[in-house]
C-alpha positions as CSV (number, residue, x, y, z in Angstrom):
1,M,-18.0,12.7,7.9
2,P,-18.3,16.5,8.1
3,N,-14.7,17.2,7.1
4,S,-13.8,14.9,4.3
5,L,-10.3,14.7,2.9
6,W,-11.4,16.3,-0.4
7,S,-13.0,19.3,1.3
8,V,-9.8,19.9,3.3
9,L,-7.7,19.5,0.2
10,A,-10.0,21.7,-1.9
11,T,-10.1,24.5,0.6
12,P,-7.6,27.2,-0.4
13,T,-4.9,28.0,2.1
14,A,-4.2,31.6,3.3
15,T,-1.1,31.8,1.0
16,E,-3.2,30.7,-2.0
17,V,-5.9,33.3,-1.2
18,K,-3.3,36.0,-0.9
19,A,-1.2,34.9,-3.9
20,G,-2.5,37.8,-6.1
21,D,-1.6,40.5,-3.5
22,G,1.9,42.1,-4.0
23,A,5.3,40.5,-4.3
24,A,6.5,37.3,-2.7
25,S,8.6,39.2,-0.2
26,D,5.6,41.0,1.1
27,R,3.7,37.8,1.8
28,T,6.5,36.2,3.8
29,D,6.8,38.9,6.4
30,Q,3.7,38.0,8.3
31,F,2.1,34.9,9.9
32,V,-1.3,33.9,8.6
33,A,-3.0,31.0,10.4
34,V,-4.2,28.2,8.1
35,T,-7.5,26.6,9.1
36,G,-8.0,22.9,8.6
37,A,-10.0,20.0,10.0
38,E,-11.5,20.8,13.4
39,S,-11.0,17.4,14.9
40,E,-8.7,14.4,14.4
41,Q,-9.9,11.5,12.4
42,V,-7.7,9.0,14.2
43,S,-6.6,9.5,17.7
44,A,-2.9,9.5,18.6
45,S,-3.2,6.6,21.0
46,A,-4.7,4.5,18.2
47,M,-1.8,5.4,15.9
48,V,0.7,4.5,18.6
49,L,-1.0,1.2,19.3
50,G,-1.1,0.4,15.6
51,A,2.6,1.3,15.1
52,Y,3.6,-1.0,18.1
53,G,1.4,-3.7,16.8
54,L,2.9,-3.5,13.3
55,F,6.4,-3.5,14.8
56,W,5.8,-6.6,16.9
57,L,4.1,-8.4,13.9
58,I,7.2,-7.7,11.8
59,V,9.5,-8.9,14.7
60,F,7.5,-12.1,15.1
61,A,7.5,-12.8,11.4
62,M,11.3,-12.4,11.2
63,V,11.8,-14.7,14.2
64,A,9.4,-17.3,12.6
65,M,11.2,-17.1,9.2
66,T,14.6,-17.5,11.0
67,Y,13.3,-20.5,12.9
68,R,12.1,-22.2,9.7
69,S,15.4,-21.5,8.0
70,Q,17.4,-22.8,10.9
71,A,15.2,-26.0,11.0
72,K,15.8,-26.6,7.3
73,L,19.6,-26.1,7.7
74,L,19.7,-28.6,10.6
75,V,17.9,-31.2,8.5
76,R,20.3,-30.6,5.6
77,I,23.4,-30.8,7.9
78,A,22.1,-34.1,9.4
79,D,21.6,-35.4,5.9
80,L,25.2,-34.4,4.9
81,E,26.6,-36.0,8.1
82,K,24.9,-39.3,7.2
83,R,26.5,-39.2,3.7
84,L,30.0,-38.5,4.9
85,P,32.2,-41.4,6.0
86,R,32.8,-41.5,9.7
87,D,36.3,-43.0,9.7
88,G,37.7,-40.7,7.1
89,V,38.0,-43.7,4.7
90,P,35.6,-43.6,1.8
91,S,33.4,-46.7,1.6
């Protein structure tokens, strides 16, 4: 990897290089381009696909958890209906 994260973070920015020159108001009057990594490490399409994949994984997990909870509740309701008297008269 030619441009590692550490080399990008360790490289001083234009504002850090110019920090010793004059007052702060002098430095904010002009635009100085900051150079960084030359190429992307992860393409935008890969990030979009990853985000959509993560979103659908979360949606499917929520649906599965809801389905399991609903199935447990149905079993519990059926058990309670068996325990209740049908005629309204306790046995």
